[in-house]
N, C-alpha and C positions, 0 to 999 in steps of 0.2 A: 629388108631383113627377113630371114627365114622364120616362119611362125613355129612356135613350140606347142606341144600338146598341153591341154588343160592340166592344171595341177590341183589335186584334191587333198585337202588338209583338214586334220582334226585337232581342235584346241580343247584340251582337257582342263576345265576350271573346277577346282576341288579344294576342300579343306585338307589339311595334312596332320598326321599324327606327330606330336612333338617328340623329337629325339628317338623315334622308333622306326628304324629302317625296314625291319621285317614287315611291320604293319603297313607301311607306305608302299612297299613293293607289292604286297598282296592286294591292297586296295586298288592301286593303279593298274595292276595286271587285269583285274576284273573289269575295270572301266575300259581298258584297251580292247578286251574281247567282246565288250558290249557294242563297239562301234559297228554300225550297220554298213556292210559292204566294204570294198577295198578302198584304201586311201594311200597316198604317196608319202605323206608326212604326218607324224603324230607329235604334238608339242605339249610338254609338261611344264609346270611352273618352276621358278627359281628354287634351288635347294629342295627338290621334290622328295628327297629321302629323309630329311631331318627337320624341315622348316628352317627359316632364316636365323641361324645361330652363329654365335662367335666361339662356341666350344670346339675349336678346330682340332686340338690335340686329342680329344676324345672321339670325335666323329669324322675326322679326316681319314682318307684312305688312299693308298697308292693307285696308280693307273692299273687297269686290267685286274682289279679286285672285284668286290661284290657288285657295286653299282655298274661298272663297265660291263661285267659279264651279264648282268640282268638286262641292261639296255640292248646288248648285242643279241641276246636270246629273244627279246621282244621283236627286234628288227627282223631276225631270221624267220620267226614264226609268222609274222604278219605280212612280210614282204614290203614293209614301209620303213623309211628312215624314222628313227625315234630320237627325240632330243629333249634335253632339260639340263639343269646344272646341279652339281654336287660339290662337296669339299674334297679337293684332291691334294695330296701331299707329295711334294717333290723335293728331296733333300731336306733342308730346314725350312722350306717355304710351303705355304698353303695357298691354294687358288680357288676362287669361286669359278668353277670351270663348266662351261656349257659343252656337254658331250654330244657328238653327232654320230649316232650308230647306224650304219648302212646294212641292208639285208645281206650283202655279200661278205660281211664280217669286218669291213673297214671301219675304223673308229678315228674320227677327227675331233678337234676341239677348238674352242675360243675361250680365253681367259678374260674375265671382267676387267675392263679398263678403269672405270671410275668407281672407286670404292666409297661406300656411304659413310663418311666420317661422323655424321650425326649419331650413328649407331656403333661407332668405333671400328667399323669394318677395316679401315686403313691400318689399324693397329694389330690386326690379326691375320690379314691376308696380304699377299703380294700382288702388285698391279700387273695386269696383262700388258704386254709390250707390242702386240701385233694385231692389226685388224685382219679378219679372215673373210673370205667369200666361199661359200659352199655351193654345190650344184646338185640339182635334181632334174632329170629330163631336159637338160639344156637351160633351165632357169638358173639365174645367179641369185644367191640368197645371202643377205648380210645378217649374221647372228649378233645380238646385243643382249645385255643383261640389265634390267631394272634402272638403276641410277644413270646408266649410259644414255637413257632417253633424254636427259636434261642437257646434253652437250651435242648440239647439231653439227659441229665441225667433224666430230668423230664418225658421224654417219653420213656426211656429205657425199652425194652421188655425183661422181665426176664422169666425164666422157672422153673417149679417145677414138679418133677416126669415126665419129658419129655413133659409137657404141658406148652405152652407159655401163658403169661398173656392175650394177645389180638391179634386179627386178622386184625383189621382195625384201623388206626388213622385218625381222622377228625380234620382239622384245619379250623375254620371259621375266617374271617379276614376283616380288613380295612387296607390293606397293600399298602402304597403309591407307585405310579408309579416310582419315582426316585430310589427306592431300590428294584424294582421288580425282578432283577436278583438274589438277595439273596433268595427271596421267591421260585423261580424256583429251585435253587440249593438245598436248605434245605428241601423242600418238597420231592424231589427225594431221598435225602440222608436218611431221616427218614424211607422211605420204605425199602431201601437196608439194612441199619444197623439193623433194627428191624425185618426183614423178614415178612413184612405185606403189605397190600394194604394201600397206603397213599392218602388221599383225601383232597384237599384244595378248599375252596369256598371263593373267594374274590369279593368285589364289584367293580363297575366301576363308571365313572363320576367324578364330582367335588363337594366337600362338602362346607358347609357354611364358612369354614376357608380358602377356596381356595386351598385345598389339592386335587391333582389329583390321580385317581385310574385307573389302566388298566386291572383289572380282573386277567387274567392268572389262572383262576380256572382250576384245573387239577386232574387227577387220575393216580397214578403210581402203578405198581404191585411190588411184592416182589423182582424182579430182577432189578427194576429201569426203566422198560419199560413204556413209556407214553401211557396210554389207552385212555385218553380224554384230551382235552385242548381247552380253549376258551379265546380269547384276545379282549379287547376293544369293546365288544358288549353285548347287553342284550341277554342272551341265557340260556336255561335250558338244561343241559347235562344229559343224561340218561346212566347209566352204570350198567351192570350186572356182579357181582363178583362170581367167582367159588372157593369154598373152597377146592375141590379135587386137583385143580392145585396148590393152596397154600400149602396144606399139603404134596403133592408129592415133591415139591421143598424143603421144610423143611427137609424131610427125605433124599433126595439125596444130599443136601448141608447143613448139620447140623452145620453151623457156630455158632449157639447159644450154642452148647456144649462147645465151647472154649471161651465164653465170660467171662469177669472178674466179679467175685462176689463183690458186694459192698452194702453198706447201707447208706442211707441219714441220717446223724446224726445231721446236723446243724438245729437248731431251729430258723428259721427266725422270727423276731419280727413282730407281726401282725400290719399292718398299718391302722391307723384310718383315716376316711374321715374328710375333713374340714367342 
């Protein structure tokens, strides 16, 4: 398999201003410009413009409006892909949508599949219907959002003709501090079971509902080794991933050849927003 160039990634772990898009855009723009050197990908937390809120009618916006334009501007100015999720309105539906803004102006997205019912997210948002794979410099990247982390079938890395679906999984989150041990365990597990680099970007601070977040943003390699980690502080982590190391391990330890073949046949009912 042809080797791919190293991928340099910035993980922005930060507190967020509650329900204040302007303040969050300004704060994040400053953090983006503080990144030392060029990177290929900049990752922001879940609902980076508002915090994790169910106030969809007030803070939801259509595609190609404020958040989309801001992300595209950041991508064009930095030369990096910039990603994070916001509340997007389409017709009568609202989505927790992970936007993927490319430097050339292309804008792609992934809609959160698993909606966190314990916070009534399923009552306000519509469920994503499609798993997506994005690409940077030949690397295949699986985008996921927060609660998706608890469901390994949705992120299962399958292979065809000796080629695996993806090389990196990215989980952006608003994962509360009381359950942070589950975040640590599952983020590492997703790397090991799928033979990929696993990246998690979580926020810190306290939101408008009094929910506390401790960060624990991290990067794990395909063996489960922790490459980067940050807890309870505003910090931008920079990691450079090597495809040759990943590919070499996959060849020496081809556990993927013994994986169980399966197909998702359940058709989950699309959930409508209130």
